[in-house]
GUKEFI-494054 format. One record per residue (C-alpha): x, y, z. Coordinates in nm, 4 decimals. Layout:
BEGIN
X:Y:Z
...
***
This chain:
BEGIN
-20.4107:10.0415:-13.7636
-20.1857:9.9031:-13.5020
-19.8636:10.0833:-13.4135
-19.7164:10.4286:-13.3655
-19.5706:10.4403:-13.7162
-19.9135:10.4333:-13.8752
-19.9577:10.8099:-13.8728
-19.7051:10.8097:-14.1583
-20.0136:10.7469:-14.3719
-20.3539:10.8819:-14.2682
-20.6673:10.7088:-14.3951
-20.9995:10.8955:-14.3808
-21.3529:10.8797:-14.5240
-21.4388:11.2229:-14.6651
-21.7674:11.1080:-14.8178
-21.9831:10.8073:-14.9082
-21.7787:10.5556:-15.1023
-21.4712:10.7825:-15.1032
-21.1520:10.7057:-14.9121
-20.8573:10.9430:-14.8777
-20.4975:10.8360:-14.8136
-20.2607:11.1147:-14.7100
-19.8851:11.0640:-14.7084
-19.7982:11.2259:-14.3785
-19.4278:11.2890:-14.3456
-19.3976:11.6504:-14.4678
-19.0662:11.6927:-14.2847
-18.9043:11.4596:-14.5399
-19.1322:11.5732:-14.8246
-19.3328:11.2525:-14.7904
-19.0426:11.0340:-14.8977
-19.1116:10.6619:-14.9320
-18.9314:10.5482:-14.6193
-18.9593:10.1947:-14.4809
-19.1964:10.3312:-14.2169
-19.4101:10.5018:-14.4802
-19.4154:10.1903:-14.6979
-19.5390:9.9710:-14.4118
-19.8095:10.2230:-14.3246
-19.9064:10.2565:-14.6929
-19.9502:9.8805:-14.7262
-20.1673:9.8647:-14.4148
-20.3837:10.1513:-14.5367
-20.4318:9.9938:-14.8791
-20.5083:9.6565:-14.7217
-20.7869:9.8240:-14.5263
-20.9219:10.0103:-14.8278
-20.9092:9.7013:-15.0516
-21.1036:9.4935:-14.7986
-21.3822:9.7525:-14.7660
-21.6547:9.6650:-15.0168
-21.8077:10.0108:-14.9707
-21.5050:10.1800:-15.1273
-21.5887:10.3169:-15.4723
-21.2883:10.5463:-15.5236
-20.9581:10.6199:-15.3489
-20.7769:10.9549:-15.3457
-20.4044:10.9825:-15.2698
-20.2383:11.3106:-15.1678
-19.9468:11.4455:-14.9670
-19.9406:11.6443:-14.6458
-19.7654:11.9806:-14.6525
-19.5946:12.1343:-14.9530
-19.4951:11.8136:-15.1334
-19.6816:11.5237:-15.2873
-19.3938:11.2750:-15.2673
-19.0181:11.3167:-15.3057
-18.9700:10.9554:-15.4102
-18.7827:10.6638:-15.2606
-18.5751:10.7140:-14.9479
-18.2381:10.5492:-15.0086
-18.0652:10.6675:-14.6911
-18.0608:10.3060:-14.5702
-17.7905:10.2363:-14.8305
-17.5430:10.4290:-14.6132
-17.6507:10.2454:-14.2997
-17.6600:9.8851:-14.4184
-17.3836:9.6269:-14.4080
-17.1926:9.5367:-14.7270
-17.3971:9.2155:-14.7437
-17.7141:9.4259:-14.7845
-17.5945:9.6071:-15.0956
-17.5234:9.3183:-15.3288
-17.7224:9.3118:-15.6526
-17.9255:9.0086:-15.5426
-18.0124:9.1583:-15.2012
-18.1051:9.4921:-15.3555
-18.3292:9.3229:-15.6137
-18.5023:9.1278:-15.3378
-18.5665:9.4549:-15.1601
-18.6683:9.6664:-15.4574
-18.9292:9.4392:-15.6160
-19.1602:9.4329:-15.3084
-19.1079:9.8080:-15.2713
-19.2108:9.8721:-15.6317
-19.5128:9.6461:-15.6022
-19.6288:9.8118:-15.2801
-19.6330:10.1602:-15.4264
-19.7808:10.0497:-15.7584
-20.0779:9.8863:-15.5864
-20.3239:10.1571:-15.7049
-20.2922:10.0020:-16.0486
-20.4240:9.6689:-15.9203
-20.7017:9.7986:-15.6954
-21.0456:9.7134:-15.8385
-21.1765:10.0713:-15.8174
-21.0452:10.4032:-15.9561
-20.7651:10.5840:-15.7754
-20.7098:10.9596:-15.8059
-20.3797:11.1360:-15.7348
-20.4316:11.4848:-15.5908
-20.0857:11.6234:-15.6650
-20.0573:11.9100:-15.4195
-19.6862:11.9759:-15.4714
-19.3703:11.8343:-15.6259
-19.3655:11.4681:-15.7273
-19.0127:11.3410:-15.7806
-18.8772:11.0114:-15.9126
-19.0795:10.7250:-15.7691
-19.3328:10.9878:-15.6583
-19.4090:11.0479:-16.0276
-19.4502:10.6720:-16.0736
-19.6999:10.6685:-15.7871
-19.9084:10.9330:-15.9638
-19.8896:10.7304:-16.2853
-20.0127:10.4197:-16.1034
-20.3321:10.6140:-16.0320
-20.6186:10.6279:-16.2817
-20.6618:11.0067:-16.2736
-20.4213:11.2841:-16.1723
-20.5085:11.6420:-16.0804
-20.2306:11.8946:-16.0273
-20.2360:12.2026:-15.8082
-20.0470:12.5261:-15.8901
-19.7340:12.4173:-15.7003
-19.7159:12.0698:-15.8531
-19.3977:11.9775:-16.0379
-19.3034:11.6468:-16.1972
-18.9437:11.5318:-16.2407
-18.7618:11.2017:-16.2831
-18.3969:11.2896:-16.2134
-18.2880:10.9298:-16.1517
-17.9712:10.9487:-16.3616
-17.8719:11.2754:-16.1911
-17.8635:11.0810:-15.8650
-17.6449:10.8217:-16.0337
-17.9120:10.5529:-16.0493
-18.1294:10.3853:-16.3091
-18.4996:10.4678:-16.2956
-18.7229:10.2320:-16.1020
-19.0809:10.1529:-16.0063
-19.1928:10.1089:-16.3647
-19.0793:10.4514:-16.4855
-18.9624:10.3176:-16.8223
-19.3116:10.1758:-16.8880
-19.5442:10.4134:-16.7043
-19.4052:10.7344:-16.8525
-19.4278:10.6272:-17.2193
-19.7760:10.4880:-17.1553
-19.8903:10.8271:-17.0264
-19.7012:11.0769:-17.2409
-19.5385:10.8861:-17.5267
-19.1838:10.7681:-17.5819
-19.0387:11.1021:-17.6994
-19.1574:11.2973:-17.3970
-19.0640:11.0134:-17.1629
-18.7105:11.0321:-17.2995
-18.7108:11.4057:-17.2360
-18.8083:11.3612:-16.8717
-18.5751:11.0677:-16.8048
-18.2712:11.2086:-16.9899
-18.2910:11.5684:-16.8674
-18.4481:11.5215:-16.5229
-18.6113:11.8612:-16.5666
-18.9257:11.9761:-16.3904
-19.2536:11.9659:-16.5812
-19.4992:12.2274:-16.4524
-19.8786:12.1819:-16.4369
-19.9823:12.3386:-16.7679
-19.7207:12.1463:-16.9638
-19.8089:11.8314:-16.7708
-20.1695:11.8802:-16.8824
-20.0668:11.9402:-17.2436
-19.8567:11.6234:-17.2396
-20.1235:11.4072:-17.0752
-19.9149:11.3600:-16.7626
-20.2137:11.4868:-16.5622
-20.5876:11.4754:-16.6188
-20.6466:11.8334:-16.5132
-20.5137:12.1366:-16.3262
-20.7025:12.2980:-16.0381
-20.6470:12.5772:-15.7887
-20.6901:12.3191:-15.5130
-20.5982:11.9705:-15.6336
-20.7429:11.7933:-15.3311
-21.0770:11.9736:-15.3323
-21.1139:11.9101:-15.7036
-21.0169:11.5446:-15.6618
-21.2758:11.5054:-15.3862
-21.5420:11.6506:-15.6162
-21.4469:11.4121:-15.8963
-21.4264:11.1243:-15.6492
-21.7754:11.1987:-15.5186
-21.9047:11.1925:-15.8747
-21.7374:10.8586:-15.9490
-21.8731:10.7146:-15.6234
-22.2267:10.7668:-15.7586
-22.1671:10.5144:-16.0394
-22.2798:10.1547:-16.0329
-22.0069:9.9790:-15.8312
-22.0096:9.6535:-16.0283
-21.9903:9.8349:-16.3611
-21.7233:10.0682:-16.2216
-21.4967:9.7846:-16.1112
-21.5409:9.5938:-16.4361
-21.4642:9.9103:-16.6340
-21.1302:9.9522:-16.4584
-21.0432:9.5907:-16.5349
-21.1585:9.6371:-16.8935
-20.9252:9.9303:-16.9443
-20.6344:9.7121:-16.8336
-20.7477:9.4329:-17.0671
-20.7660:9.6750:-17.3606
-20.3896:9.7244:-17.3486
-20.3681:9.3947:-17.5390
-20.5619:9.5421:-17.8329
-20.9108:9.5768:-17.9776
-20.9863:9.2059:-17.9946
-20.8939:9.1597:-17.6273
-21.1125:9.4598:-17.5420
-21.4236:9.3300:-17.7190
-21.3718:8.9786:-17.5852
-21.3698:9.1266:-17.2329
-21.6702:9.3497:-17.3007
-21.8667:9.0574:-17.4419
-21.8466:8.9029:-17.0944
-21.8455:9.2102:-16.8711
-22.1425:9.3845:-17.0292
-22.3696:9.0773:-16.9961
-22.2582:9.0470:-16.6322
-22.3846:9.3990:-16.5611
-22.7050:9.3269:-16.7529
-22.7967:9.0598:-16.4972
-22.7713:9.2959:-16.1966
-23.0358:9.4822:-16.0025
-22.8192:9.7920:-16.0484
-22.8966:9.7927:-16.4211
-23.2712:9.8060:-16.3550
-23.2171:10.0792:-16.0972
-23.0066:10.2805:-16.3411
-23.2710:10.2578:-16.6138
-23.5516:10.3438:-16.3703
-23.3589:10.6433:-16.2350
-23.2973:10.7705:-16.5880
-23.6655:10.7403:-16.6799
-23.7766:10.9052:-16.3550
-23.5162:11.1828:-16.3856
-23.3671:11.1138:-16.0421
-23.0241:11.0089:-15.9076
-22.9791:10.6300:-15.9058
-22.9449:10.4401:-15.5788
-22.7026:10.1645:-15.6638
-22.6500:9.8824:-15.4140
-22.3817:9.6798:-15.5880
-22.6128:9.3880:-15.6649
***
């Protein structure tokens, strides 16, 4: 990574096939500033281009996961920058940057170490799995800031927790604590240490056949169109995996009662 703003996002390799992205501006509760967004895009570009990546984990530095979008630039811009057209041109790339976990070809885990607010909740929902620590809180108080929700909130929340509970969160802006988040399906699990648990789960996922893993993530997206779309996809994807060396390795490892050594071929 190239410039002095890049420490806004720290990219590390905690284990084979596992990459960790840490939002690293605890002084502003890891708000999605312009600086952070640029660093985030560079980090995800690097991760996406690394064929050895099997799983990505996203977490926040300090006491917060992410406090959402930083809109302080609204007070600093010229009147020409705050027209509806200019704002739309700015917001769409911003949304798409932070929703990139959804489009990555491998699973992404959110290790929610503290409060996730507004667009920070949407970032967690763009991830495949979410594990909450004891201090995690989830809130979408967009309308209590005087703004409409953004970054896919009106789609991502109902997808995860249903329309009724999504209305609750969006209309009241209240905080949802870890146990309720688990009951609602807002998170996958609750752990004493969200990052450590996420790393354990990530290490497990990284042991899977990489071709099958990537196709499974795509298949889950395809299944949103219904059962017929799902079986049409599987009728192609499963034969693809049946032509790989990884399939033979997986069967041999099972018969020999040993861990498989997948090579992505």
